C-alpha positions in Angstrom: -13.4 -1.1 5.4 -13.2 -4.5 3.7 -11.3 -3.0 0.8 -8.8 -1.5 3.3 -8.6 -4.9 4.9 -8.1 -6.6 1.5 -5.3 -4.2 0.5 -3.5 -4.5 3.8 -3.4 -8.3 3.7 -1.4 -8.3 0.4 1.8 -6.6 1.8 1.5 -8.7 5.0 1.3 -12.0 3.1 3.9 -10.9 0.5 6.4 -9.9 3.2 5.9 -13.2 5.0 6.3 -15.3 1.9 9.3 -13.5 0.5 11.2 -12.8 3.7 11.1 -16.4 5.1 13.0 -17.3 8.2 12.2 -15.7 11.6 10.1 -12.9 10.2 7.9 -15.4 8.3 7.4 -17.5 11.4 6.5 -14.4 13.6 4.0 -13.1 11.0 2.5 -16.6 10.6 2.1 -17.0 14.3 0.2 -13.7 14.5 -1.9 -14.8 11.5 -2.6 -18.3 12.8 -3.7 -16.7 16.1 -6.4 -14.8 14.3 -7.3 -17.8 12.2 -8.1 -20.0 15.2 -10.1 -17.4 17.2 -13.8 -18.0 16.7 -15.1 -14.7 15.4 -18.9 -15.0 15.9 -18.8 -15.5 19.7 -16.4 -12.6 20.1 -18.5 -10.4 17.7 -21.5 -11.2 19.9 -19.7 -10.4 23.1 -18.2 -7.1 21.7 -21.5 -5.9 20.3 -23.4 -6.8 23.5 -20.8 -4.9 25.6 -21.4 -1.8 23.4 -25.1 -2.1 24.1 -26.1 -0.9 20.6 -24.0 2.2 20.8 -21.5 1.2 18.1 -21.3 3.0 14.8 -20.9 1.8 11.3 -17.1 2.4 11.5 -16.8 0.4 14.7 -18.8 -2.5 13.2 -16.6 -2.5 10.1 -13.5 -2.5 12.2 -14.7 -5.4 14.3 -15.7 -7.4 11.3 -12.3 -6.6 9.5 -10.4 -7.6 12.6 -11.3 -11.2 12.0 -11.4 -11.2 8.2 -7.7 -10.6 7.3 -5.9 -13.7 8.5 -7.0 -16.4 6.0 -6.5 -14.2 2.9 -3.0 -13.2 4.3 -2.0 -16.9 4.5 -3.3 -17.5 1.0 -1.3 -14.5 -0.4 1.8 -15.9 1.5 1.4 -19.2 -0.4 1.4 -17.3 -3.7 4.6 -15.4 -2.8 6.8 -18.3 -1.5 10.3 -17.5 -2.9 11.0 -21.2 -3.5 8.7 -21.5 -6.5 10.1 -22.4 -9.8 9.0 -19.4 -11.8 10.5 -17.1 -9.1 13.9 -19.0 -9.4 13.7 -18.5 -13.2 13.0 -14.8 -12.9 15.8 -14.5 -10.4 18.2 -16.3 -12.7 17.1 -14.0 -15.5 18.4 -11.1 -13.5 15.2 -9.6 -12.2 15.4 -7.9 -8.8 13.2 -8.8 -5.9 11.0 -5.8 -6.5 10.6 -6.6 -10.2 9.7 -10.2 -9.3 7.0 -9.1 -6.9 5.6 -6.5 -9.2 5.7 -8.4 -12.5 5.4 -12.1 -11.5 3.3 -12.2 -8.3 1.3 -9.0 -7.9 -0.9 -9.4 -11.1 -2.1 -12.8 -9.8 -2.4 -11.6 -6.2 -4.5 -8.6 -7.3 -7.0 -10.7 -9.4 -7.2 -13.1 -6.5 -7.7 -10.3 -4.1 -10.6 -8.9 -6.0 -12.4 -12.3 -5.8 -11.5 -12.5 -2.1 -12.8 -9.0 -1.6 -16.2 -10.1 -3.0 -16.2 -13.1 -0.6 -15.2 -10.9 2.3 -18.1 -8.6 1.5 -20.5 -11.5 1.5 -19.1 -12.7 4.8 -19.4 -9.2 6.3 -23.1 -8.9 5.1 -23.8 -12.3 6.6 -22.1 -11.5 9.9 -23.8 -8.1 10.3 -27.2 -9.7 9.4 -26.6 -12.4 12.0 -25.8 -9.9 14.7 -28.8 -7.7 13.7 -31.2 -10.6 13.8 -29.9 -11.4 17.3 -30.6 -7.8 18.2 -26.9 -6.9 18.7 -26.5 -4.4 15.8 -26.9 -0.7 16.5 -30.6 0.2 16.2 -29.9 3.4 14.2 -27.9 1.5 11.5 -30.0 1.0 8.4 -29.0 -2.5 7.1 -30.7 -5.6 5.7 -30.2 -7.4 9.0 -31.8 -4.6 11.0 -34.7 -4.6 8.6 -35.2 -8.3 9.3 -34.9 -7.6 13.1 -37.4 -4.7 13.0 -39.9 -6.9 11.0 -39.4 -9.7 13.5 -39.8 -7.3 16.4 -43.1 -6.0 15.0 -44.3 -9.6 14.4 -44.5 -9.1 10.6 -45.1 -12.9 10.0 -48.0 -13.1 12.5 -49.5 -9.8 11.1 -49.1 -11.1 7.6 -47.0 -8.2 6.5 -45.0 -10.2 4.0 -43.3 -7.2 2.4 -41.8 -6.2 5.7 -40.0 -9.5 6.2 -39.7 -10.6 2.6 -38.1 -7.6 1.1 -34.9 -7.6 3.1 -34.6 -11.4 2.8 -35.1 -11.3 -1.0 -32.6 -8.3 -1.3 -30.0 -10.3 0.7 -30.4 -13.3 -1.5 -30.2 -11.2 -4.6 -27.1 -9.5 -3.3 -25.4 -12.8 -2.4 -26.3 -14.4 -5.8 -25.3 -11.3 -7.7 -21.9 -11.0 -6.0 -21.3 -14.7 -6.5 -22.1 -14.5 -10.2 -19.8 -11.4 -10.4 -16.9 -13.4 -8.9 -17.6 -16.4 -11.1 -17.8 -14.2 -14.2 -14.6 -12.3 -13.4 -12.7 -15.6 -12.7 -13.9 -17.0 -16.1 -12.9 -13.8 -17.8 -9.4 -14.0 -16.3 -9.1 -17.6 -17.2 -10.0 -16.8 -20.9 -7.6 -13.9 -20.8 -4.8 -16.2 -19.7 -5.7 -18.7 -22.5 -7.1 -21.5 -20.3 
């Protein structure tokens, strides 16, 4: 779901940046509305209203609903048509589609991959927070639910360290691993561009 969210933000941001004018203002008002909405209280309210009956798809949709706005604004800033290299490409005779595909999209896609990793980390953190609060569906197997189940069975007081420690260590390893993957990919792209 985060991948769908990441792919859908690219056309939205590109359209806003390249169109300009009234369309850009309308799209940015919609985007800014989602930027200023505090997601965690709404996620808590929505999941508590569902009373644990939500599915993985519903959880993914709810998390994706609040994750697309910032990346869309960032893609828009990459695609502003007033940038110098875009003017140069336009004077060279490239069409708008050629400019988007050859000049903007390669940078936007590499940025989008890094942003996808960050969005994945954010989704894991949000789901884990909801699960520890007891608001995630009980039948969903996730690291957050594992922590909640261990907390519910008093794993700390019963000295069952593997119950509580395993999901916490797995979460930390996942976060560090994805962060290192993002950093390594960005370093690779920088070397590839000759920086």
